[in-house]
N, C-alpha and C positions, 0 to 999 in steps of 0.2 A: 622742782619738787620741794614740798614743805617738810618740816620735821615729822609731821603726822602723815605725810603722804597726801595725794590728791587724785582726782579723776580729771584727766585732761581730754579735750576734744580737738579734733582737726577735721577739716572738710576738704575732700578731694573729688572734684566735680560733684557727682550726685551721691557719694559714698560719705557717710558720716562716721568717723572712727573715734571710738571711745577707749581711752587708755588708762589702765589702772597703773598708777605711778607711786609705788612705795617699795622699790626693790630692796632698800636697807633692811626692811622688815619682811621680806619674802612676799611683799604685796598684801600684808594683812590689812583687813578692813577696819577703819575707825568708824564711829557714828557719823563723823563729818563726811567721810567718803561714801557712806551709804546714801546720804542726802545728795551729795554731788552726782552719784550715779543715777538717782531717781531723776534729777534735774536734766542730766544728759539724755536720758531715755525719753523724757517728756519733750525736750527739744527735737529730738529725731521724730518723735509722733507728730508734732505740730507743724514743722516746717516742710512745706510741699516740695522744696528743692532737694531735700534729702529723700533718696529712694530706697536705700538700704543702710543699716548700721553694721559695723563691725567692732566687736568688744575684744580687746586684746590687752596684753600687759607687758611693762617694761621688765627687763631682766630675765633670768633663766626660769623663773617660776611664775605660774599664773596667779596663785594665791595660796597663803598658808591658812587662810580662813579669818576668823574674827580676831581682833586684838582684844582678847577676853577682858582684861581689866578695864578697858574703856567702855565695855557694855554691861558688865555686871559687877556688883560689889559696891563698896561705900564711895569710891571715887569715879563711879560710872558717869558718863556723859549722857544726859537725857536729852533726846531729840524727838521732835514730832514731826512726821512727814508733812509736807505741804499738801494742802487740800487740792484735788484735781490733778496731782502728779501721777505719772505712770508708776505702778508698783514694781519694785526690783524683782520680786519673786514671781510676778505674773498672777498673783492671787486676786488683786483688785483690778484696777484700770491697767489695760494691756496696751503695748504699743501696737499700732496697726501696720507698721513697716516691718519687712523681713529683717532679722538680725542674725548674723553670723558670729559665733563665738569661737575664737581661735585660741587654744589653751596649749601650754607647754609645761614641762617640769611637774611640780606638785600642784595639785588641785584639791584642796581640802574644803570641807563643809560649805561655807558661803559661796564657793565657786561652783559647786554641783547643782544646787537647787535652781539658780537662775538659768544654767545651761539647759536644764529640762524643759524650761518654758520658752526657749529660743527657737527660731526657725531651723538653724543648722548649727551643729557643734562639730569642729574639726580639731584633731589633736595629733601631736607627734606620736611616733610609734612607742616610745618608752615613757609616756607621761604617767604619773602616779596619782591615784586618787582615793580618797577616803572620806567617808561620812561617819561622824561620831555622834552618838546619842548618850549624853552623859547624865547621871542623876543630878537633880537640882533640888532645892529646898521645896519647890512646888511639886516636884515629881521625884520622890526619893528613889523610886525603881524605874529607871529608863526602860522603855518598851523595845523589844527586838521586833524588828519588821518581819512579818510572816508568822510568828509564833503566838504573839499576843501575850507572852509570859514576861514578867518583870525580870530584868537581868541587871548586872552591874555595867560598867563601861564596856561598850562593844563597838568594834570597828566594823562597819558595814560597806563593802565596796559596792557601788551601784552597778547594776547590769541591765542589759536589755533597753537602752536608750535609743537604739538603732544606729549606734555609731559605727563607723568603719574607719580603720586607719588610713590616712591620706598617703602614706609612704608606699 
């Protein structure tokens, strides 16, 4: 693990394991980690020997979300995704292989959106999730899902992904 965390990969027969490794910061994502995750998903997509991917995390929490100061503000790290890489959110190029996302502990913001674009999501019985939509300079009134009315900061727990507790 580096000071900023990293995305590690392991191969077990035909299973390609993608590991979020930043437990000191509750697996918060840095821009570097987002690029590494895209690289790992692209590797899964392109290598014929990999039949399925498993995304998991070190430590007791899946992810606390984005490491905000590294993405926004005067000291933000600017990164451009590599041309032709798989999109982490599944909005652009998608991985053609099935992906299982195994979550535990807290799963905030950045952990939720990619889970919705994966083949299967599994979670422990007591995992905690939250999606926050906060006002920004570009969008001073964040929109609340379902109402279309501007609101202040709002926590929106996702529902209806089709998940069932594996316990």
